[in-house]
C-alpha positions, 0 to 999 in steps of 0.5 A, spaced: 500 500 500 502 506 497 500 513 500 501 520 495 497 526 495 494 529 489 493 537 487 486 537 489 488 535 496 486 527 496 490 522 499 491 516 494 493 509 498 497 504 494 498 497 496 505 494 496 503 487 492 511 485 492 512 484 499 509 478 504 509 480 511 507 474 516 507 474 524 508 468 528 508 466 536 511 461 540 505 461 545 498 465 543 496 464 551 500 467 556 499 467 564 500 474 568 508 475 568 509 470 562 513 471 556 512 469 548 517 470 542 514 473 536 517 472 529 516 477 523 518 474 516 518 479 510 519 476 503 520 481 497 520 480 490 525 485 489 530 488 494 528 495 497 529 499 503 523 498 508 521 499 515 517 494 519 513 497 524 509 493 530 504 496 535 501 493 541 494 494 544 494 494 550 502 495 552 505 489 554 509 489 561 516 489 557 518 488 549 525 486 547 528 485 540 531 479 541 534 479 533 533 485 529 537 481 523 542 486 521 537 492 521 540 499 520 536 501 525 531 498 530 528 500 537 522 499 542 518 505 544 518 506 552 511 505 553 512 498 550 506 499 545 510 499 539 517 497 535 520 498 529 526 496 524 529 499 518 532 495 513 536 497 507 536 494 500 533 487 502 529 482 499 528 478 506 528 479 513 526 476 520 525 480 526 525 476 532 522 480 539 519 478 546 513 480 549 511 479 556 504 480 559 504 485 565 504 481 572 497 484 574 494 482 567 487 479 568 484 473 565 481 475 559 486 480 557 487 480 550 493 483 547 492 485 540 498 486 535 498 490 529 503 491 524 506 493 517 511 493 512 513 500 509 517 501 503 518 508 500 511 510 503 507 503 500 505 499 506 503 492 506 499 489 512 502 484 517 498 477 516 498 471 521 497 471 529 494 478 531 493 477 538 495 474 545 490 472 550 491 472 558 489 466 562 491 463 569 497 459 569 496 452 567 499 445 570 502 444 564 506 451 564 507 451 572 508 443 572 510 441 579 509 433 580 510 429 586 513 422 587 514 417 593 519 411 593 513 407 597 506 409 598 505 404 603 509 405 610 509 401 617 508 405 623 515 408 624 517 407 617 520 412 612 520 414 605 523 419 600 518 424 597 521 428 590 517 434 588 520 436 581 518 443 578 519 445 571 518 452 567 519 454 560 523 460 563 526 462 569 522 466 575 522 466 582 517 461 585 516 457 592 514 450 593 509 449 599 507 442 601 502 440 606 500 434 610 494 431 613 495 428 618 502 431 620 507 425 620 511 423 625 517 427 622 519 431 616 526 432 614 528 436 608 534 431 604 536 436 599 533 443 597 536 443 591 540 450 592 533 453 595 534 460 597 530 459 603 527 452 606 524 450 612 519 445 616 514 447 620 515 444 628 508 440 627 511 436 621 505 438 617 508 443 612 514 445 609 516 450 604 522 452 599 523 458 595 527 459 589 530 465 585 530 466 578 530 458 576 527 454 571 528 447 574 528 445 581 527 438 585 526 438 592 527 432 596 524 430 603 523 424 607 517 423 611 516 418 617 509 415 619 508 416 626 510 410 631 502 409 633 499 410 626 494 405 625 493 401 619 487 405 617 491 412 617 492 415 610 497 421 610 494 426 604 499 431 601 496 437 598 501 442 595 502 448 590 507 452 587 507 459 587 509 464 582 508 471 583 502 470 587 499 465 582 498 458 585 498 451 581 496 445 585 502 440 585 500 433 581 502 426 582 502 422 588 497 425 593 497 420 599 501 415 603 497 409 607 499 405 613 499 398 614 502 393 618 508 389 615 506 383 611 501 378 614 505 372 617 511 375 615 510 381 619 516 383 623 516 387 630 515 395 631 520 399 635 518 405 639 522 409 644 519 414 650 525 419 648 529 419 642 534 424 645 538 423 651 543 427 655 549 423 657 548 418 663 540 418 661 536 413 660 529 411 656 525 405 655 524 402 649 518 397 647 518 392 641 511 390 639 509 384 635 502 382 632 501 376 628 495 373 624 497 366 627 501 363 633 508 361 632 515 360 635 519 366 634 525 370 637 526 377 637 533 380 637 535 387 638 542 390 636 546 396 638 551 400 635 555 403 639 554 399 645 550 402 651 552 403 658 547 399 660 541 395 657 536 392 662 530 388 660 524 391 664 518 386 661 519 380 657 512 379 656 513 371 658 518 370 654 521 362 654 528 365 654 531 372 654 538 375 656 542 381 655 549 380 652 555 383 657 557 388 652 550 391 652 550 391 645 545 386 644 539 382 647 534 377 645 527 374 647 524 367 645 517 366 645 513 359 643 507 359 640 505 366 641 501 371 636 502 378 640 508 380 645 510 386 647 518 386 650 520 392 654 527 394 656 531 400 658 537 403 655 542 408 658 547 412 654 554 413 657 556 418 662 562 420 657 559 420 651 559 426 646 554 430 644 552 428 637 553 421 638 547 417 635 546 410 638 543 405 632 538 400 633 538 394 628 533 388 630 529 383 627 524 377 628 526 370 627 521 365 625 523 358 623 530 361 620 526 367 616 528 374 618 524 380 618 527 387 620 524 390 626 521 397 623 520 404 627 525 408 631 532 406 629 536 411 632 537 415 639 541 422 639 545 424 645 545 432 646 549 436 652 545 435 658 545 443 659 544 445 651 538 448 653 541 452 659 546 455 654 541 458 650 537 464 651 531 466 647 527 472 649 522 476 645 520 483 647 516 489 644 516 497 645 509 497 646 504 491 648 498 494 646 496 497 639 490 501 637 488 499 630 492 501 625 498 502 630 505 499 629 510 497 634 517 494 634 518 487 636 525 484 638 528 477 639 534 476 642 538 470 642 544 469 646 548 462 646 555 459 649 558 457 642 557 459 635 553 455 631 548 455 625 541 456 626 534 459 624 529 463 627 522 463 626 516 467 628 509 466 627 503 470 628 496 468 629 492 472 626 496 475 621 498 482 622 496 488 617 503 488 615 510 485 618 517 488 616 524 486 618 527 492 621 534 489 622 536 482 621 542 483 625 546 480 619 542 474 617 544 470 611 537 469 609 531 473 612 524 474 609 516 475 611 511 470 608 506 474 604 500 473 609 504 476 614 503 471 619 510 468 619 517 470 618 524 467 618 532 469 619 537 464 618 544 465 621 551 462 620 556 461 625 553 466 630 552 465 638 549 472 639 543 476 635 538 481 635 532 480 630 528 486 630 521 487 626 515 492 625 508 489 626 502 493 624 495 492 627 489 491 622 485 497 621 479 493 622 481 489 628 476 490 634 479 493 641 478 487 645 482 483 640 489 480 641 495 477 636 498 471 639 506 471 638 510 464 638 517 462 635 522 458 635 530 457 633 532 451 629 539 449 630 543 445 624 548 441 629 543 437 632 536 439 629 534 441 636 528 446 636 528 451 642 522 456 643 522 463 644 520 465 651 518 472 653 512 476 650 507 472 647 501 476 645 500 484 643 493 486 645 489 491 641 485 497 644 486 504 647 493 505 650 490 507 657 496 512 658 493 518 656 492 522 663 486 524 661 482 521 667 486 522 673 480 525 677 478 523 684 471 521 685 469 528 687 471 531 680 476 536 683 482 533 680 482 533 672 488 529 671 491 533 666 494 539 670 501 535 671 500 534 679 500 527 682 495 526 687 499 521 690 505 523 691 505 530 694 510 533 689 509 538 683 508 533 678 513 528 679 510 521 678 514 517 683 518 521 688 516 528 689 523 530 691 529 533 688 534 527 690 531 521 686 528 518 693 522 514 691 515 515 693 517 520 699 513 526 698 518 530 702 523 536 700 529 532 699 532 533 706 533 526 709 531 521 704 526 517 708 521 514 704 514 515 705 515 520 710 511 526 707 513 531 712 518 537 711 524 534 713 523 532 721 520 525 722 519 526 729 515 533 728 508 535 728 508 533 720 508 525 721 507 520 715 500 522 713 498 528 717 497 532 711 503 537 712 507 539 706 509 534 701 505 528 704 503 523 699 496 523 700 495 530 704 492 534 698 499 537 696 500 545 696 502 545 689 496 550 688 493 547 682 487 550 683 483 544 686 480 544 693 483 537 696 481 535 704 484 529 707 483 527 714 487 522 717 483 518 722 487 513 726 481 508 727 480 508 719 484 503 715 488 507 710 486 506 702 489 509 696 485 510 690 489 511 683 484 513 678 489 515 672 493 508 670 500 508 671 504 503 666 510 499 667 515 501 673 510 507 675 505 501 677 510 497 681 513 503 685 506 506 686 504 499 689 511 499 693 509 506 696 502 503 698 505 497 702 510 501 705 505 506 707 501 501 710 507 498 714 509 505 717 501 506 719 501 500 723 507 502 726 504 508 728 498 505 731 502 500 735 506 506 738 
C-alpha cells in the first residue's frame, strides 16, 4: 500500500503487492508475568529499503528485540506499545522480539498486535497471529509433580518424597507442601540450592523458595508416626507459587499405613525419648502382632554399645538375656501371636554430644528374618544445651490501637557459635510485618500473609532480630495477636522456643492522663500534679534527690515520710503537712483537696489515672510501705 497526495488535496493509498509480511508466536496464551517470542518474516520480490513497524494494544509489561537481523536501525518505544526496524536494500528479513504480559494482567486480557511493512511510503499489512490472550497459569506451564519411593509405610517407617518443578523460563517461585495428618517427622534431604527452606515444628508443612530458576527438585523424607494405625492415610496437598499465582502440585497425593506383611510381619520399635543427655536413660518397647501363633525370637542390636541395657518386661518370654557388652539382647517366645518386650537403655556418662546410638533388630521365625521397623536411632545432646541458650522476645509497646505499629525484638544469646534459624509466627496475621534489622542474617524474609517470618544465621552465638508489626485497621479493641517462635539449630536439629512476650493486645493505650480525677471531680488529671505523691508533678518521688515515693523536700531521704524534713515533728507520715503523699499537696493547682487522717480508719489509696510499667510497681511499693509505717504508728 502506497500513500501520495494529489493537487486537489486527496490522499491516494497504494498497496505494496511485492512484499509478504507474516507474524508468528511461540505461545498465543500467556499467564500474568509470562513471556512469548514473536517472529516477523518479510519476503520481497525485489530488494528495497523498508521499515517494519509493530504496535501493541494494550502495552505489554516489557518488549525486547531479541534479533533485529542486521537492521540499520531498530528500537522499542518506552511505553512498550510499539517497535520498529529499518532495513536497507533487502529482499528478506526476520525480526525476532519478546513480549511479556504485565504481572497484574487479568484473565481475559487480550493483547492485540498490529503491524506493517513500509517501503518508500507503500505499506503492506502484517498477516498471521494478531493477538495474545491472558489466562491463569496452567499445570502444564507451572508443572510441579510429586513422587514417593513407597506409598505404603509401617508405623515408624520412612520414605523419600521428590517434588520436581519445571518452567519454560526462569522466575522466582516457592514450593509449599502440606500434610494431613502431620507425620511423625519431616526432614528436608536436599533443597536443591533453595534460597530459603524450612519445616514447620508440627511436621505438617514445609516450604522452599527459589530465585530466578527454571528447574528445581526438592527432596524430603517423611516418617509415619510410631502409633499410626493401619487405617491412617497421610494426604499431601501442595502448590507452587509464582508471583502470587498458585498451581496445585500433581502426582502422588497420599501415603497409607499398614502393618508389615501378614505372617511375615516383623516387630515395631518405639522409644519414650529419642534424645538423651549423657548418663540418661529411656525405655524402649518392641511390639509384635501376628495373624497366627508361632515360635519366634526377637533380637535387638546396638551400635555403639550402651552403658547399660536392662530388660524391664519380657512379656513371658521362654528365654531372654542381655549380652555383657550391652550391645545386644534377645527374647524367645513359643507359640505366641502378640508380645510386647520392654527394656531400658542408658547412654554413657562420657559420651559426646552428637553421638547417635543405632538400633538394628529383627524377628526370627523358623530361620526367616524380618527387620524390626520404627525408631532406629537415639541422639545424645549436652545435658545443659538448653541452659546455654537464651531466647527472649520483647516489644516497645504491648498494646496497639488499630492501625498502630510497634517494634518487636528477639534476642538470642548462646555459649558457642553455631548455625541456626529463627522463626516467628503470628496468629492472626498482622496488617503488615517488616524486618527492621536482621542483625546480619544470611537469609531473612516475611511470608506474604504476614503471619510468619524467618532469619537464618551462620556461625553466630549472639543476635538481635528486630521487626515492625502493624495492627489491622479493622481489628476490634478487645482483640489480641498471639506471638510464638522458635530457633532451629543445624548441629543437632534441636528446636528451642522463644520465651518472653507472647501476645500484643489491641485497644486504647490507657496512658493518656486524661482521667486522673478523684471521685469528687476536683482533680482533672491533666494539670501535671500527682495526687499521690505530694510533689509538683513528679510521678514517683516528689523530691529533688531521686528518693522514691517520699513526698518530702529532699532533706533526709526517708521514704514515705511526707513531712518537711523532721520525722519526729508535728508533720508525721500522713498528717497532711507539706509534701505528704496523700495530704492534698500545696502545689496550688487550683483544686480544693481535704484529707483527714483518722487513726481508727484503715488507710486506702485510690489511683484513678493508670500508671504503666515501673510507675505501677513503685506506686504499689509506696502503698505497702505506707501501710507498714501506719501500723507502726498505731502500735506506738
